[in-house]
C-alpha positions in Angstrom: 0.0 0.0 0.0 1.5 3.3 -1.1 1.9 6.3 1.2 -0.6 8.4 -0.7 -3.3 5.8 -0.1 -2.4 5.7 3.6 -2.6 9.4 3.9 -6.0 9.3 2.3 -7.2 7.0 5.1 -5.7 9.3 7.7 -7.5 12.3 6.2 -10.8 10.4 6.1 -10.4 9.6 9.8 -9.8 13.2 10.6 -12.8 14.4 8.5 -15.0 11.7 10.2 -14.0 12.8 13.6 -14.8 16.5 12.9 -18.4 15.6 11.9 -19.1 15.6 15.7 -15.8 17.2 16.8 -16.1 15.5 20.2 -13.6 13.4 22.1 -16.3 10.9 23.1 -17.6 10.3 19.6 -17.6 6.6 18.7 -15.1 5.6 16.0 -16.8 4.5 12.8 -16.1 0.9 11.8 -15.1 1.4 8.2 -12.1 -0.8 7.5 -10.6 -4.2 8.4 -7.1 -5.6 8.4 -4.2 -3.2 7.9 -6.5 -0.4 6.6 -8.5 -0.8 9.8 -5.3 -0.3 11.9 -4.4 2.8 9.9 -7.8 4.3 10.5 -7.7 3.4 14.2 -4.2 4.8 14.6 -5.3 8.2 13.2 -8.5 8.2 15.2 -6.5 7.7 18.4 -4.2 10.6 17.3 -7.1 12.8 16.5 -9.0 12.3 19.7 -5.7 12.8 21.6 -5.0 16.0 19.7 -8.3 17.4 21.1 -7.7 16.0 24.6 -4.4 17.9 24.6 -6.3 21.1 23.6 -8.7 20.6 26.5 -6.0 20.1 29.1 -4.3 23.3 28.0 -7.4 25.4 28.6 -6.3 28.0 31.2 -9.8 28.1 32.6 -10.2 24.4 33.0 -11.7 23.2 36.3 -8.7 21.7 38.2 -10.8 18.7 39.1 -10.9 17.7 35.5 -7.1 17.8 35.0 -6.3 14.4 36.6 -9.0 12.6 34.6 -7.8 14.2 31.3 -4.1 13.4 32.1 -4.9 9.8 32.8 -7.0 9.6 29.7 -4.1 11.0 27.6 -1.7 8.4 29.2 -4.1 5.6 28.3 -4.4 7.0 24.8 -0.6 7.1 24.5 -0.4 3.4 25.4 -3.2 2.6 22.9 -1.3 4.6 20.2 1.9 2.7 20.9 0.2 -0.7 21.0 -1.5 0.1 17.6 1.9 1.2 16.0 3.4 -2.1 17.2 0.5 -4.0 15.7 1.1 -2.2 12.4 4.7 -3.1 12.5 3.9 -6.8 13.2 1.6 -6.8 10.2 4.2 -5.3 7.9 6.9 -7.6 9.3 4.8 -10.6 8.3 4.4 -9.3 4.8 8.2 -9.5 4.5 8.3 -13.2 5.4 10.4 -14.9 2.7 12.2 -11.9 1.5 15.9 -12.7 0.9 18.0 -10.3 2.8 20.8 -9.0 0.6 24.5 -9.0 1.6 25.2 -5.6 3.1 21.6 -4.9 3.8 21.2 -2.2 6.5 18.9 -1.9 9.4 16.7 1.2 9.3 16.6 3.1 12.6 12.9 3.8 12.3 10.4 1.1 11.6 7.7 1.6 8.9 4.9 2.0 11.4 6.7 4.7 13.4 7.2 6.5 10.1 3.4 6.1 9.6 2.9 7.5 13.1 4.7 10.7 12.0 2.6 10.8 8.8 -0.6 10.5 10.8 0.3 13.4 13.1 1.4 15.5 10.1 -2.1 15.1 8.6 -3.6 16.5 11.8 -1.3 19.5 11.6 -2.2 20.1 8.0 -5.9 19.8 8.7 -5.7 22.3 11.6 -3.5 24.8 9.8 -5.9 24.6 6.8 -8.7 25.3 9.3 -6.9 28.4 10.5 -7.2 29.9 7.0 -11.0 29.9 7.3 -11.0 32.2 10.3 -12.5 35.7 9.9 -11.4 37.0 13.3 -7.6 37.3 12.5 -5.5 39.8 10.6 -3.6 39.3 7.4 -0.3 38.8 9.2 -1.7 35.7 11.0 -3.1 34.3 7.8 0.2 34.8 6.0 2.1 33.1 8.8 -0.3 30.2 8.6 0.2 29.9 4.8 3.9 29.8 5.2 3.8 27.1 7.8 1.2 25.1 5.8 3.6 25.3 2.8 6.4 23.7 4.9 4.0 21.0 6.2 2.9 20.1 2.6 6.6 19.8 1.6 7.1 17.5 4.6 4.1 15.5 3.6 5.6 14.8 0.2 9.0 14.0 1.7 7.5 11.5 4.2 5.5 9.8 1.5 8.6 9.3 -0.5 10.5 8.1 2.6 7.9 5.5 3.4 7.5 4.2 -0.1 11.3 4.0 -0.5 11.7 2.2 2.8 9.0 -0.3 1.9 10.6 -0.9 -1.5 14.0 -1.4 0.2 12.5 -3.9 2.7 10.7 -5.8 0.0 13.8 -6.1 -2.1 16.0 -7.1 0.9 18.2 -4.0 0.7 17.1 -3.1 4.2 15.7 -5.3 7.0 13.6 -4.5 10.0 13.4 -5.7 13.6 10.4 -5.6 15.9 10.9 -3.6 19.0 8.6 -3.0 21.9 8.5 0.4 23.4 8.9 -0.9 26.9 6.9 1.8 28.5 7.3 1.8 32.3 4.7 4.4 33.5 1.7 2.2 33.0 3.2 -1.0 34.4 2.6 -1.5 38.2 5.6 -3.8 38.4 8.0 -1.1 36.9 6.6 2.2 38.1 7.9 3.0 41.6 4.8 5.0 42.4 2.8 1.7 42.3 5.2 -0.9 43.6 6.7 1.4 46.2 3.4 1.5 48.0 3.2 -2.2 48.6 
C-alpha cells in the first residue's frame, strides 16, 4: 500500500472525527485488516489532539485535570500498541524476503514513520482550518500559509521516505526488527509509584 493511499485513510479519519468534533464520539467501523489499523491509529491521534487542547485550557476546572491526564496516558499506550500491531503486520508481509548481503537496518520502523505521517495530517488539517478564520488579521493568515507550505513539503517527503523504505525492505536492501517500546509508567511492576506503595 502506497503512502498516498495511507494518507487518504488518515485524512478520512480526521474528517469523520470532525463531523461531531467530540472526544467521546464513537469511532466509525469502516475498514478491516491493515487499513483498519491505519484508520484506528489516526482516530486515536485525532482524539488525543483534542484532549491535549482541552487540558491546556487556562480556565479548565482543576478537578478535570487528573482525569484528562490519565485519559491521555491511556491514549498514548493505545497509540503505541497500535503502532506495534502495524509493524507486526508489515513484518509478516516481508516473510520470505531474501536479505541481501550488506543490507542495512533502518533506525525507524515503517509503522513509526506512519505515526509521524498521521500526526502530520492532523497538523495540515488544523492549519488549513486556520485559513477559514475571519477573526484574525492578514499577518496571522500569511504566517499560517507559510507554515502550511512547509507541512505540505514535509508530507511529500515523508510519503517518498515511506515508499522507498518499503521498496528497500521488500527487495532485501534493508531489513527491520520488531521492538517493543517498553513503557514503564503504565506497568505497576515497573513504576515505583505503584510498587513502592506495597
